[in-house]
C-alpha positions in Angstrom: 158.9 228.8 48.3 160.0 225.4 49.7 158.3 222.2 48.6 155.5 221.2 51.1 157.1 217.7 51.4 160.2 219.5 52.8 158.5 221.2 55.6 158.2 220.0 59.4 155.4 219.4 61.5 155.3 220.0 65.1 152.3 218.8 67.2 151.4 220.0 70.5 149.4 218.1 73.3 145.8 219.0 73.1 144.9 222.4 74.7 141.9 222.8 77.0 141.1 226.4 78.0 138.4 228.6 79.6 137.5 231.2 77.1 137.2 234.9 77.9 133.4 235.1 77.5 131.5 237.2 80.3 130.2 234.8 83.0 132.8 232.1 82.2 131.7 228.5 81.7 132.6 228.4 78.0 135.8 226.5 76.9 137.7 225.4 74.1 139.4 221.9 73.3 141.8 222.4 70.5 144.4 220.1 69.0 147.1 222.3 67.2 150.0 221.4 64.8 152.5 224.1 63.5 153.9 223.7 60.0 157.6 224.9 60.0 160.1 225.7 57.3 161.9 222.4 57.4 162.0 219.0 58.9 165.3 220.0 60.6 163.7 222.8 62.3 160.8 220.5 63.4 163.3 218.1 64.9 165.3 220.9 66.6 161.9 222.2 68.3 161.0 218.6 69.3 164.5 218.2 71.0 164.4 221.5 72.6 161.7 221.3 75.3 162.2 224.8 76.4 161.3 226.2 73.0 158.5 223.9 72.7 157.1 225.0 76.0 157.6 228.7 75.1 155.6 228.1 72.1 152.8 226.1 73.9 152.6 228.8 76.5 152.3 231.6 73.7 149.5 229.6 72.1 147.7 229.1 75.5 148.0 232.8 76.3 146.1 233.7 73.0 143.6 230.9 73.4 142.5 232.3 76.8 141.8 235.7 75.3 139.4 234.4 72.8 135.5 234.3 73.0 133.3 231.6 71.9 131.3 233.8 69.7 134.2 234.7 67.7 135.8 231.1 67.6 132.5 229.7 66.0 132.9 231.8 62.7 135.4 230.9 60.0 136.8 234.4 60.2 137.4 233.9 64.0 139.3 230.7 63.4 141.4 232.3 60.6 142.2 235.3 62.7 143.2 233.0 65.5 145.4 230.9 63.2 147.2 234.3 62.1 147.6 235.3 65.5 149.2 232.0 66.7 151.5 232.0 63.7 152.8 235.4 64.6 152.9 234.7 68.4 154.8 231.6 67.8 157.0 233.2 65.2 158.2 235.7 68.0 158.7 233.0 70.6 160.7 230.8 68.3 163.0 233.4 66.8 164.8 231.9 63.9 162.3 229.0 63.2 160.0 229.9 60.1 156.3 229.1 60.9 154.7 228.5 57.8 151.2 227.4 58.8 149.0 226.6 61.9 146.6 223.6 61.6 143.6 222.6 63.7 142.9 218.9 63.8 140.3 219.3 66.6 138.5 222.4 67.5 135.5 222.2 69.8 133.9 225.2 71.6 131.9 224.1 74.5 128.9 226.3 75.4 
């Protein structure tokens, strides 16, 4: 298990998405950072716009599938983190995604 100080952090521009609730009108504003295995991996991602955009796209697709009722629960947020971690892991291939952090998470009703 690597030392947390050795890990890298990749921050994304804030996401603003319509949620999948029936009737629409609900949206989510979220600021998301991804913790990766090393600082080198983080740097590689930041310097490779196509990978960064693939990761952003994967997160965006996942966010638009969510419903407000789920996201306001701790379990819903944790499930979303796990799903993002898995989805980005696939999008990024060799990069090890260690954790997903929310620094802002607002569900607008």
